[in-house]
C-alpha positions as CSV (number, residue, x, y, z in Angstrom):
1,M,0.0,0.0,0.0
2,T,1.1,3.5,-0.7
3,R,0.1,6.4,1.6
4,V,-1.0,9.3,-0.5
5,A,-2.6,12.7,0.0
6,G,-5.0,14.1,-2.6
7,I,-6.2,17.7,-2.4
8,D,-9.1,19.0,-4.5
9,C,-9.4,22.8,-4.6
10,G,-12.6,23.9,-6.3
11,T,-14.6,27.1,-6.6
12,N,-16.4,26.8,-3.2
13,S,-14.4,24.3,-1.1
14,I,-11.0,22.7,-0.7
15,R,-10.9,19.1,0.4
16,L,-8.2,16.7,1.6
17,L,-8.1,12.9,1.5
18,V,-5.2,10.9,3.0
19,A,-5.4,7.3,2.2
20,D,-3.5,4.0,1.8
21,V,-4.0,2.9,-1.8
22,H,-3.1,-0.4,-3.4
23,P,-1.6,0.7,-6.8
24,E,-2.6,-2.5,-8.6
25,T,-6.1,-3.2,-7.3
26,G,-7.2,0.4,-6.5
27,D,-8.3,-0.6,-3.0
28,L,-8.4,2.5,-0.9
29,I,-8.3,2.8,2.9
30,E,-9.3,6.2,4.1
31,L,-7.3,7.7,6.9
32,D,-8.5,11.3,6.9
33,R,-11.1,13.2,4.8
34,R,-12.0,16.8,5.4
35,M,-13.5,19.8,3.7
36,T,-13.2,23.5,4.2
37,I,-15.4,26.1,2.6
38,V,-13.0,28.8,1.3
39,R,-15.0,30.3,-1.6
40,L,-11.9,30.7,-3.8
41,G,-14.1,31.6,-6.7
42,Q,-15.6,34.6,-5.0
43,G,-16.2,37.2,-7.7
44,V,-14.2,35.4,-10.4
45,D,-17.1,35.3,-12.8
46,R,-17.4,39.1,-12.5
47,T,-13.8,40.2,-12.2
48,G,-11.7,37.5,-13.7
49,R,-9.4,37.5,-10.7
50,L,-9.0,35.7,-7.4
51,A,-9.8,38.0,-4.5
52,P,-7.1,38.6,-1.9
53,E,-9.4,37.5,0.9
54,A,-10.4,34.3,-1.0
55,L,-6.7,33.5,-1.5
56,E,-5.9,34.0,2.2
57,R,-8.8,31.7,3.2
58,T,-7.5,29.1,0.9
59,F,-3.9,29.4,2.1
60,A,-5.1,29.1,5.7
61,A,-6.8,25.8,4.9
62,C,-3.6,24.6,3.1
63,R,-1.6,25.3,6.2
64,A,-4.0,23.2,8.3
65,Y,-3.9,20.4,5.7
66,A,-0.1,20.5,5.6
67,E,-0.1,19.6,9.3
68,V,-2.4,16.6,8.8
69,I,-0.3,15.3,5.8
70,E,2.9,15.6,7.9
71,E,1.3,13.9,10.9
72,L,0.0,11.0,8.9
73,G,3.2,10.6,6.8
74,A,1.8,10.7,3.3
75,E,4.5,9.7,0.8
76,R,3.1,11.5,-2.2
77,I,0.8,14.5,-2.6
78,R,-1.2,15.6,-5.6
79,F,-3.0,19.0,-5.5
80,V,-5.6,19.5,-8.2
81,A,-7.2,22.9,-8.8
82,T,-10.4,23.3,-10.8
83,S,-12.7,25.8,-12.2
84,A,-11.9,29.1,-10.3
85,S,-8.2,28.8,-10.8
86,R,-8.6,28.0,-14.4
87,D,-10.6,31.2,-15.0
88,A,-8.5,33.6,-13.0
89,E,-6.0,36.1,-14.5
90,N,-3.9,36.1,-11.3
91,R,-3.6,32.3,-10.8
92,D,0.2,32.6,-10.4
93,E,-0.4,34.1,-6.9
94,F,-2.5,31.1,-6.1
95,V,0.2,28.6,-7.5
96,N,3.1,30.3,-5.7
97,G,1.2,30.4,-2.3
98,V,0.4,26.7,-2.5
99,V,4.0,25.7,-3.4
100,E,5.3,27.7,-0.5
101,I,2.9,26.0,2.0
102,L,2.7,22.4,0.7
103,G,5.8,22.1,-1.4
104,V,3.8,20.9,-4.4
105,E,2.6,22.8,-7.4
106,P,-1.1,22.7,-8.0
107,E,-2.2,21.2,-11.3
108,V,-4.8,23.4,-12.9
109,I,-6.5,20.7,-14.7
110,T,-8.8,20.9,-17.7
111,G,-12.5,20.3,-17.4
112,D,-12.1,16.9,-19.2
113,Q,-9.4,15.8,-16.7
114,E,-11.6,16.9,-13.9
115,A,-14.4,14.7,-15.3
116,E,-12.2,11.7,-15.6
117,F,-11.1,11.9,-12.0
118,S,-14.7,12.3,-10.9
119,F,-15.8,9.3,-12.8
120,T,-13.0,7.1,-11.5
121,G,-13.7,8.1,-7.9
122,A,-17.5,7.8,-8.1
123,T,-17.8,4.4,-9.9
124,G,-14.9,2.5,-8.3
125,E,-17.4,0.7,-5.9
126,L,-20.2,0.3,-8.4
127,H,-20.1,-3.0,-10.3
128,G,-23.1,-2.9,-12.6
129,T,-23.0,-3.6,-16.3
130,E,-25.0,-0.6,-17.3
131,T,-23.7,2.7,-18.5
132,Y,-23.3,5.4,-15.8
133,L,-23.8,9.1,-16.2
134,V,-21.7,10.7,-13.5
135,V,-22.6,14.4,-12.8
136,D,-20.3,16.5,-10.6
137,I,-22.0,19.8,-9.7
138,G,-19.3,22.1,-8.4
139,G,-19.2,25.8,-7.5
140,G,-18.1,27.1,-10.9
141,S,-18.5,24.2,-13.3
142,T,-20.4,20.9,-13.7
143,E,-18.9,17.8,-15.3
144,F,-20.8,15.1,-17.2
145,V,-19.2,11.8,-17.8
146,T,-20.5,8.5,-19.3
147,G,-19.0,5.1,-19.3
148,N,-18.9,1.9,-17.4
149,K,-15.4,0.7,-16.4
150,H,-13.8,3.5,-18.4
151,V,-14.8,7.0,-19.5
152,E,-16.5,7.0,-22.9
153,A,-17.4,10.7,-23.2
154,A,-17.0,13.7,-21.0
155,R,-17.8,17.4,-21.0
156,S,-17.3,20.2,-18.5
157,V,-19.7,23.2,-18.7
158,D,-19.6,26.5,-16.8
159,I,-22.5,26.1,-14.5
160,G,-22.1,25.8,-10.8
161,C,-23.8,26.8,-7.6
162,V,-21.5,29.8,-6.8
163,R,-21.3,31.0,-10.4
164,L,-25.0,31.0,-10.9
165,T,-25.8,32.5,-7.5
166,E,-23.4,35.4,-8.1
167,R,-24.7,35.9,-11.7
168,H,-28.4,35.9,-11.0
169,V,-29.5,36.1,-7.4
170,R,-30.2,39.5,-5.8
171,H,-33.1,38.7,-3.5
172,D,-33.7,36.2,-0.6
173,P,-35.4,34.0,-1.5
174,P,-34.7,34.4,-5.2
175,T,-37.5,35.8,-7.3
176,A,-39.3,33.7,-9.9
177,E,-37.4,35.7,-12.6
178,E,-34.0,34.9,-10.9
179,A,-34.8,31.2,-10.6
180,D,-35.9,31.2,-14.3
181,A,-32.6,32.9,-15.3
182,I,-30.7,30.1,-13.5
183,R,-32.8,27.5,-15.2
184,A,-32.1,29.1,-18.6
185,D,-28.4,29.0,-18.0
186,V,-28.5,25.4,-16.9
187,R,-30.6,24.4,-20.0
188,A,-28.2,26.1,-22.3
189,A,-25.3,24.3,-20.7
190,L,-27.1,21.0,-20.9
191,D,-27.5,21.6,-24.7
192,L,-23.7,22.0,-24.8
193,A,-23.0,18.9,-22.8
194,A,-25.3,16.9,-24.9
195,E,-23.2,17.7,-28.0
196,T,-20.5,15.5,-26.5
197,V,-22.1,13.3,-23.9
198,P,-25.2,11.2,-24.6
199,I,-26.8,12.4,-21.3
200,G,-30.2,10.8,-21.9
201,T,-29.1,7.2,-22.6
202,A,-27.3,6.2,-19.4
203,G,-28.8,3.5,-17.2
204,T,-27.8,5.1,-13.9
205,L,-27.5,8.7,-12.9
206,V,-24.7,9.2,-10.3
207,G,-24.6,12.5,-8.5
208,L,-21.5,14.0,-6.8
209,A,-20.4,16.9,-4.6
210,G,-21.9,19.1,-2.0
211,S,-25.1,20.3,-3.8
212,V,-26.1,16.7,-4.5
213,T,-25.2,15.3,-1.1
214,T,-27.0,18.2,0.7
215,V,-30.2,17.7,-1.3
216,A,-30.0,14.0,-0.5
217,A,-29.5,14.7,3.2
218,I,-32.6,16.9,3.2
219,A,-34.6,14.4,1.3
220,L,-33.6,11.7,3.7
221,G,-34.7,13.8,6.7
222,L,-31.4,13.4,8.5
223,P,-31.1,15.2,11.8
224,E,-27.4,15.8,11.0
225,Y,-25.1,15.2,8.1
226,D,-24.2,11.5,8.0
227,S,-21.9,10.5,5.1
228,E,-22.5,6.8,5.6
229,K,-26.2,7.1,5.2
230,I,-25.8,9.5,2.2
231,H,-23.3,7.4,0.3
232,H,-25.1,5.3,-2.3
233,A,-28.5,6.6,-1.2
234,R,-31.1,6.6,-4.0
235,I,-33.1,9.8,-4.2
236,S,-36.1,9.8,-6.5
237,A,-36.8,12.5,-9.1
238,A,-39.9,13.5,-7.1
239,Q,-37.7,14.0,-3.9
240,V,-35.3,16.2,-5.9
241,A,-38.2,18.3,-7.1
242,E,-39.7,18.5,-3.6
243,V,-36.5,19.6,-1.9
244,T,-35.8,22.2,-4.6
245,D,-39.2,23.7,-4.2
246,R,-38.7,23.8,-0.4
247,L,-35.4,25.6,-0.8
248,L,-36.7,28.1,-3.4
249,A,-39.4,29.2,-0.9
250,S,-37.0,29.5,2.1
251,T,-35.1,32.5,3.4
252,H,-31.4,32.5,4.3
253,D,-32.2,32.0,8.0
254,E,-34.6,29.2,7.3
255,R,-32.0,27.4,5.2
256,A,-29.4,28.0,7.9
257,A,-31.7,26.3,10.4
258,I,-31.6,23.0,8.4
259,P,-28.9,21.1,10.2
260,V,-27.5,19.2,7.2
261,I,-26.7,22.3,5.2
262,H,-23.1,23.4,5.8
263,P,-22.9,27.1,6.8
264,G,-20.8,27.8,3.7
265,R,-23.4,26.4,1.4
266,V,-26.5,28.2,2.7
267,D,-26.4,31.0,0.2
268,V,-25.6,28.8,-2.9
269,I,-27.6,25.6,-2.3
270,I,-30.7,26.9,-4.1
271,A,-28.7,27.2,-7.4
272,G,-27.1,23.8,-6.8
273,A,-30.5,22.2,-6.3
274,L,-31.8,23.8,-9.4
275,V,-28.9,22.5,-11.4
276,L,-29.6,19.0,-10.1
277,R,-33.3,19.2,-10.8
278,E,-32.8,20.4,-14.4
279,I,-30.3,17.5,-15.0
280,V,-32.8,14.9,-13.6
281,E,-35.6,16.3,-15.7
282,R,-33.5,16.5,-18.9
283,T,-32.1,12.9,-18.5
284,G,-35.5,11.5,-17.6
285,A,-33.8,9.7,-14.6
286,R,-36.2,8.2,-12.1
287,E,-33.6,8.5,-9.3
288,V,-30.1,9.7,-8.5
289,V,-27.5,7.4,-6.9
290,V,-25.6,9.7,-4.5
291,S,-21.9,9.2,-4.1
292,E,-19.7,10.6,-1.4
293,H,-16.7,9.3,-3.4
294,D,-15.8,11.6,-6.2
295,I,-12.9,13.6,-7.8
296,L,-11.0,13.4,-4.5
297,D,-10.9,9.6,-4.5
298,G,-9.9,9.7,-8.2
299,I,-7.0,12.1,-7.4
300,A,-5.8,9.8,-4.6
301,L,-6.0,6.7,-6.9
302,S,-4.0,8.6,-9.6
303,V,-1.2,9.4,-7.2
304,A,-0.7,5.7,-6.4
């Protein structure tokens, strides 16, 4: 077994996984998994730059992760940066800061690479013979990947819960016009994704990342976030619609009072739920298989 550390730095959160991985079988024993909301993508859609305060939040999380990595003795580290740092003019500031703290250069991967890591992480434990459509709803982008044991088609599109919230939401709760504007962006992005990925033909829809797991936790009526109960839960299309409608009618304080919503996700979960609902409706899926394993697991496997 090889002890590795994988870090996924996205638009809304930065996450760490330290695990022992068998390089031949792909078996993974999780030692530490954690997530910090840093909102690295704050304002990027509008300004094209990473904000100083967003960089400092991210660097603070990196310092904490460096301590965990050293304590557990990971032999190799891979740091993958996604949508926000792809889009930013001043990404060199981000890269230099990470190198200084962790001693490893972040790889600003393409959307297609992001999709491949997500697929590998999400489907490693699924052993069906049908084709999977893996959907990773992030803060700045959403990845669509189809395949079974291997990726057959992938596409990343620029819709995510942070990007869409910043672009369209000015009221709390959002007005009908604001919700419609989000839906219109999602539908246009789905048209783009469908040019590359046959999104309506997969046998199983697998949903990843915080927007999906939060909707699932609400649908399951959990009193607190429980990753074991959420992992591989099956949430019906009707439940997705019901939770989205509930969130659309709720104020910030009402959402903050729902114990399974992370405080850093309260202001963006409506857009995330709308993205998921539009995907479910476009694909005609009867349910979503929710996975807690995602791009982070794919990164860790790739290191080994």
